[in-house]
TORMAR-530276 format. One record per residue (C-alpha): residue number from 1; z, y, x. Coordinates in steps of 0.05 Angstrom, whole numbers. Each point is the difference from the previous one (the first is absolute). Layout:
REM TORMAR-530276
+-----+--------+--------+--------+
:   k :     c3 :     c2 :     c1 :
+-----+--------+--------+--------+
: NUM :      Z :      Y :      X :
...
+-----+--------+--------+--------+
END
This chain:
REM TORMAR-530276
+-----+--------+--------+--------+
:   k :     c3 :     c2 :     c1 :
+-----+--------+--------+--------+
:   1 :   3040 :   4110 :   3390 :
:   2 :    -47 :     42 :     44 :
:   3 :    -11 :    -48 :     58 :
:   4 :    -23 :     53 :     49 :
:   5 :     62 :     43 :    -12 :
:   6 :     44 :    -62 :      5 :
:   7 :    -30 :    -19 :     67 :
:   8 :      4 :     71 :     27 :
:   9 :     73 :      5 :    -20 :
:  10 :     23 :    -64 :     32 :
:  11 :    -49 :    -19 :     55 :
:  12 :     44 :     34 :     53 :
:  13 :     58 :    -46 :    -19 :
:  14 :    -44 :    -62 :      3 :
:  15 :    -27 :     21 :     68 :
:  16 :     71 :     12 :     25 :
:  17 :     22 :    -69 :    -25 :
:  18 :    -60 :    -32 :     34 :
:  19 :     18 :     37 :     64 :
:  20 :     72 :    -25 :     -1 :
:  21 :    -23 :    -71 :    -13 :
:  22 :    -46 :      2 :     61 :
:  23 :     56 :     22 :     47 :
:  24 :      9 :    -50 :     56 :
:  25 :     68 :     26 :     22 :
:  26 :     64 :     -8 :    -39 :
:  27 :      8 :     53 :    -55 :
:  28 :     57 :     49 :      5 :
:  29 :     51 :      3 :    -56 :
:  30 :    -34 :     61 :    -30 :
:  31 :    -68 :    -33 :      3 :
:  32 :     27 :    -64 :    -31 :
:  33 :     29 :     40 :    -59 :
:  34 :    -66 :     36 :     -7 :
:  35 :    -37 :    -67 :      0 :
:  36 :     44 :    -27 :    -57 :
:  37 :    -10 :     64 :    -40 :
:  38 :    -76 :      0 :      9 :
:  39 :     -2 :    -74 :    -18 :
:  40 :     35 :     13 :    -65 :
:  41 :    -45 :     59 :    -17 :
:  42 :    -63 :    -38 :     17 :
:  43 :     22 :    -58 :    -43 :
:  44 :      7 :     49 :    -58 :
:  45 :    -67 :     31 :     15 :
:  46 :    -32 :    -69 :     -2 :
:  47 :     31 :    -15 :    -67 :
:  48 :    -24 :     66 :    -29 :
:  49 :    -69 :    -12 :     28 :
:  50 :     -4 :    -71 :    -30 :
:  51 :     22 :     24 :    -69 :
:  52 :    -40 :     64 :     -4 :
:  53 :    -62 :      1 :     45 :
:  54 :    -12 :    -66 :     35 :
:  55 :    -47 :     17 :     57 :
:  56 :    -16 :    -64 :     40 :
:  57 :     -5 :     33 :     69 :
:  58 :     63 :     41 :     -7 :
:  59 :     38 :    -56 :    -34 :
:  60 :    -18 :    -46 :     59 :
:  61 :     24 :     51 :     51 :
:  62 :     66 :     13 :    -35 :
:  63 :     12 :    -75 :    -12 :
:  64 :     -9 :    -13 :     74 :
:  65 :     47 :     58 :     17 :
:  66 :     54 :    -24 :    -47 :
:  67 :     -5 :    -72 :     26 :
:  68 :      5 :     22 :     72 :
:  69 :     56 :     48 :    -15 :
:  70 :     40 :    -52 :    -38 :
:  71 :     -7 :    -48 :     59 :
:  72 :     24 :     54 :     47 :
:  73 :     58 :     20 :    -45 :
:  74 :     25 :    -70 :    -17 :
:  75 :    -16 :    -30 :     68 :
:  76 :    -34 :    -65 :     15 :
:  77 :     37 :    -60 :    -26 :
:  78 :      1 :    -67 :     37 :
:  79 :     16 :    -64 :    -37 :
:  80 :     56 :    -41 :     30 :
:  81 :     37 :    -65 :    -11 :
:  82 :     51 :     41 :    -39 :
:  83 :    -55 :     15 :    -51 :
:  84 :    -17 :    -74 :     -6 :
:  85 :     74 :    -17 :     -8 :
:  86 :      8 :     54 :    -54 :
:  87 :    -61 :    -26 :    -37 :
:  88 :     26 :    -72 :     -4 :
:  89 :     72 :     18 :    -14 :
:  90 :    -10 :     59 :    -47 :
:  91 :    -70 :     20 :    -23 :
:  92 :    -30 :    -68 :    -17 :
:  93 :     60 :    -31 :    -35 :
:  94 :     12 :     66 :    -37 :
:  95 :    -71 :      1 :    -27 :
:  96 :      4 :    -73 :    -23 :
:  97 :     68 :     11 :    -32 :
:  98 :    -19 :     66 :    -34 :
:  99 :    -61 :    -32 :    -32 :
: 100 :     35 :    -65 :    -20 :
: 101 :     -9 :     18 :    -74 :
: 102 :    -75 :     -9 :     11 :
: 103 :     -5 :    -62 :     43 :
: 104 :     56 :    -42 :    -32 :
: 105 :    -33 :      2 :    -70 :
: 106 :    -67 :    -13 :     34 :
: 107 :     30 :    -62 :     33 :
: 108 :     30 :    -25 :    -65 :
: 109 :    -63 :     10 :    -42 :
: 110 :    -45 :    -29 :     54 :
: 111 :     42 :    -63 :      9 :
: 112 :      2 :     -8 :    -76 :
: 113 :    -76 :      3 :     -2 :
: 114 :     -5 :    -51 :     57 :
: 115 :     48 :    -47 :    -35 :
: 116 :    -38 :      5 :    -66 :
: 117 :    -66 :    -12 :     36 :
: 118 :     31 :    -60 :     35 :
: 119 :     25 :    -29 :    -66 :
: 120 :    -67 :     12 :    -33 :
: 121 :    -38 :    -36 :     55 :
: 122 :     50 :    -58 :      4 :
: 123 :      0 :    -11 :    -76 :
: 124 :    -75 :      4 :    -10 :
: 125 :    -45 :    -49 :     37 :
: 126 :    -61 :     36 :    -26 :
: 127 :     23 :     62 :     38 :
: 128 :      9 :    -41 :     63 :
: 129 :    -71 :    -26 :     -6 :
: 130 :    -25 :     71 :      6 :
: 131 :     35 :      7 :     67 :
: 132 :    -34 :    -60 :     32 :
: 133 :    -26 :    -70 :     -9 :
: 134 :     54 :    -53 :    -12 :
: 135 :    -13 :    -31 :     68 :
: 136 :      8 :     67 :     34 :
: 137 :     65 :     15 :    -36 :
: 138 :     28 :    -69 :     18 :
: 139 :    -19 :     12 :     73 :
: 140 :     33 :     67 :     -2 :
: 141 :     66 :    -22 :    -31 :
: 142 :     11 :    -70 :     29 :
: 143 :     53 :    -12 :     55 :
: 144 :    -30 :     27 :     64 :
: 145 :    -57 :     31 :    -39 :
: 146 :    -34 :     66 :      8 :
: 147 :     57 :     40 :    -28 :
: 148 :     50 :    -26 :     50 :
: 149 :    -50 :     -3 :     58 :
: 150 :    -14 :     75 :     -9 :
: 151 :     66 :     15 :     34 :
: 152 :     -7 :    -48 :     58 :
: 153 :    -74 :     -5 :     18 :
: 154 :      1 :     59 :     48 :
: 155 :     42 :     18 :     60 :
: 156 :     64 :     33 :    -25 :
: 157 :     -8 :     65 :     40 :
: 158 :    -72 :     11 :    -21 :
: 159 :     16 :    -18 :    -72 :
: 160 :     58 :     49 :     -2 :
: 161 :    -44 :     55 :     28 :
: 162 :    -54 :    -14 :    -52 :
: 163 :     51 :      0 :    -56 :
: 164 :     31 :     65 :     24 :
: 165 :    -68 :     34 :      3 :
: 166 :    -20 :    -23 :    -70 :
: 167 :     66 :     20 :    -32 :
: 168 :      3 :     66 :     37 :
: 169 :    -70 :     16 :    -27 :
: 170 :     21 :    -15 :    -71 :
: 171 :     63 :     43 :      7 :
: 172 :    -40 :     58 :     29 :
: 173 :    -51 :     -4 :    -56 :
: 174 :     56 :      3 :    -52 :
: 175 :     29 :     62 :     32 :
: 176 :    -65 :     36 :     15 :
: 177 :    -36 :    -16 :    -65 :
: 178 :     61 :     20 :    -42 :
: 179 :    -27 :     71 :     -1 :
: 180 :    -56 :    -25 :    -46 :
: 181 :     48 :      1 :    -59 :
: 182 :     28 :    -67 :     23 :
: 183 :    -56 :    -40 :    -32 :
: 184 :    -24 :    -36 :     64 :
: 185 :     73 :    -19 :     13 :
: 186 :      3 :    -37 :    -66 :
: 187 :    -62 :    -39 :     18 :
: 188 :     28 :    -19 :     68 :
: 189 :     65 :    -22 :    -32 :
: 190 :    -37 :    -42 :    -52 :
: 191 :    -41 :    -35 :     54 :
: 192 :     63 :    -18 :     39 :
: 193 :     36 :    -25 :    -62 :
: 194 :    -61 :    -40 :    -22 :
: 195 :     -1 :    -36 :     67 :
: 196 :     74 :    -12 :     -4 :
: 197 :     -5 :    -25 :    -72 :
: 198 :    -58 :    -46 :     16 :
: 199 :     38 :    -33 :     57 :
: 200 :     62 :     -6 :    -44 :
: 201 :    -37 :    -30 :    -58 :
: 202 :    -42 :    -49 :     40 :
: 203 :     57 :    -26 :     42 :
: 204 :     46 :     -4 :    -61 :
: 205 :    -51 :    -40 :    -39 :
: 206 :     -5 :    -48 :     59 :
: 207 :     76 :    -10 :     -2 :
: 208 :      9 :     35 :     67 :
: 209 :     36 :     64 :    -20 :
: 210 :     55 :    -13 :     51 :
: 211 :    -52 :     -2 :     56 :
: 212 :    -31 :     64 :    -25 :
: 213 :     66 :     36 :      1 :
: 214 :     16 :    -28 :     68 :
: 215 :    -65 :     29 :     26 :
: 216 :      3 :     68 :    -35 :
: 217 :     73 :     22 :      2 :
: 218 :     13 :      0 :     75 :
: 219 :    -49 :     57 :     11 :
: 220 :    -21 :     20 :    -70 :
: 221 :     65 :     34 :    -21 :
: 222 :     -5 :     52 :     54 :
: 223 :    -76 :      4 :     -2 :
: 224 :     -3 :     11 :    -75 :
: 225 :     56 :     50 :      3 :
: 226 :    -41 :     41 :     49 :
: 227 :    -61 :     -4 :    -46 :
: 228 :     42 :     22 :    -60 :
: 229 :     30 :     58 :     38 :
: 230 :    -69 :     23 :     21 :
: 231 :    -27 :     -9 :    -71 :
: 232 :     58 :     37 :    -31 :
: 233 :     -5 :     59 :     47 :
: 234 :    -76 :      0 :    -10 :
: 235 :     10 :      4 :    -75 :
: 236 :     50 :     57 :     11 :
: 237 :    -52 :     37 :     40 :
: 238 :    -50 :    -10 :    -56 :
: 239 :     49 :     25 :    -52 :
: 240 :     12 :     62 :     43 :
: 241 :    -73 :     18 :    -11 :
: 242 :     12 :     -2 :    -75 :
: 243 :     71 :     30 :     -2 :
: 244 :     23 :     35 :     64 :
: 245 :     64 :     23 :    -34 :
: 246 :     30 :     68 :     18 :
: 247 :    -38 :      2 :     67 :
: 248 :    -71 :     28 :      7 :
: 249 :    -48 :    -59 :     -3 :
: 250 :    -25 :     13 :     71 :
: 251 :     71 :      1 :     27 :
: 252 :     21 :    -61 :    -38 :
: 253 :    -61 :    -40 :     23 :
: 254 :     12 :     22 :     73 :
: 255 :     72 :    -22 :     -2 :
: 256 :    -12 :    -66 :    -36 :
: 257 :    -61 :    -13 :     44 :
: 258 :     39 :      9 :     64 :
: 259 :     54 :    -45 :    -27 :
: 260 :    -52 :    -53 :    -17 :
: 261 :    -29 :      2 :     70 :
: 262 :     69 :     -7 :     30 :
: 263 :     15 :    -59 :    -44 :
: 264 :    -66 :    -33 :     22 :
: 265 :     25 :      3 :     72 :
: 266 :     67 :    -29 :    -19 :
: 267 :    -30 :    -55 :    -42 :
: 268 :    -45 :    -20 :     59 :
: 269 :     64 :    -19 :     36 :
: 270 :     27 :    -38 :    -60 :
: 271 :    -66 :    -37 :     -6 :
: 272 :      3 :    -17 :     73 :
: 273 :     65 :    -38 :    -14 :
: 274 :    -29 :    -35 :    -62 :
: 275 :    -62 :    -18 :     40 :
: 276 :     44 :    -31 :     54 :
: 277 :     37 :    -40 :    -53 :
: 278 :    -66 :    -24 :    -30 :
: 279 :    -28 :    -18 :     67 :
: 280 :     61 :    -34 :     31 :
: 281 :     51 :    -18 :    -55 :
: 282 :    -42 :    -20 :    -60 :
: 283 :    -40 :    -54 :     37 :
: 284 :     59 :    -23 :     42 :
: 285 :     34 :    -67 :     -5 :
: 286 :     64 :     30 :    -26 :
: 287 :     28 :    -28 :    -65 :
: 288 :    -24 :     37 :    -62 :
: 289 :     70 :     26 :    -14 :
: 290 :      4 :     30 :     70 :
: 291 :    -67 :     34 :     -5 :
: 292 :     17 :     29 :    -68 :
: 293 :     67 :     23 :     25 :
: 294 :    -33 :     38 :     58 :
: 295 :    -46 :     34 :    -50 :
: 296 :     58 :     20 :    -45 :
: 297 :     39 :     27 :     59 :
: 298 :    -59 :     42 :     23 :
: 299 :     -8 :     28 :    -71 :
: 300 :     75 :     15 :     -6 :
: 301 :     -1 :     34 :     68 :
: 302 :    -57 :     46 :    -21 :
: 303 :     33 :     17 :    -67 :
: 304 :     66 :     14 :     35 :
: 305 :    -35 :     43 :     50 :
: 306 :    -33 :     41 :    -56 :
: 307 :     61 :      6 :    -45 :
: 308 :     51 :     15 :     55 :
: 309 :    -39 :     45 :     48 :
: 310 :    -48 :     26 :    -52 :
: 311 :     54 :     14 :    -52 :
: 312 :     43 :     36 :     52 :
: 313 :    -60 :     42 :     22 :
: 314 :    -21 :     19 :    -70 :
: 315 :     71 :     21 :    -18 :
: 316 :     -2 :     44 :     63 :
: 317 :    -62 :     35 :    -27 :
: 318 :    -56 :    -40 :     33 :
: 319 :    -63 :    -15 :    -39 :
: 320 :    -41 :    -40 :     50 :
: 321 :    -46 :     59 :     15 :
: 322 :     -8 :     24 :     72 :
: 323 :     51 :     49 :     27 :
: 324 :     -7 :     72 :    -23 :
: 325 :    -18 :     23 :     69 :
: 326 :    -59 :    -48 :      2 :
: 327 :    -31 :     23 :    -65 :
: 328 :    -58 :     48 :     -3 :
: 329 :     20 :     71 :    -14 :
: 330 :    -15 :     22 :    -71 :
: 331 :    -41 :     63 :     -5 :
: 332 :     28 :     53 :    -46 :
: 333 :    -39 :      7 :    -64 :
: 334 :    -23 :     68 :    -22 :
: 335 :     21 :     20 :    -70 :
+-----+--------+--------+--------+
END
């Protein structure tokens, strides 16, 4: 491409588009049609320039023109409560439901690893000795010991806020770091299952498995489900880097990345509930059966929400990505 000839041939159109964008008054119907036409042409010019003769100054000018024109053509969009309602009733559950074939196997395998670690620690005193001195382990697992006191030593509201922050951070890391082929997600999962397995093994070896389950299940069912959902979707994002399928890799990563960010927002709300359970229900004076029942009901409510609303949305064509009108316009690619 001869850049000088290209600029000479089209600079009048770019100047006219810039002039229309600077108009303070309302455009007439004819001017609005002209604006749309020039926007489409300039988008094509930018694509040709990027593929044939990328000139930084000219590329910058046309990129700015295209962005301003798109904003003018599509109009400014203001978020509303309707958007929030649509997100929690359609987009979020649809994303979780659509990607269930990733996070359900992740949950099963992770819990299997935690159970095996717990058995290994409980059955081998020499392994327990690597986790702490005998006196420290007895202090941790005795009635009223450190393990139980962890849930009641702090004000419930402050503890719930701290738990929510920590869990939200772990979930966000799973979703964001998934793009690195999913490898950091596997490490985060292993750390979580190691902690769970250690608690399971130590409390079981002390003959207090019932106490352990009474402390974990009220909040842990929902909390771990959120972690598994995040890890599964993070792994899916990592796999997209390797195999984007029929979509161009950039498009696939953009779509799955937007879905992952949306899921992160939705899981923050889920973790708020599990944090409240951990702060107020787990250390409460309710009978063990009542606390566990509350945890099971919270878990069933979330799964019902995902499978009913999410399944319905996916069957209607939703994927969990943002609405089409909110996605960035794709530039045409020159042959």
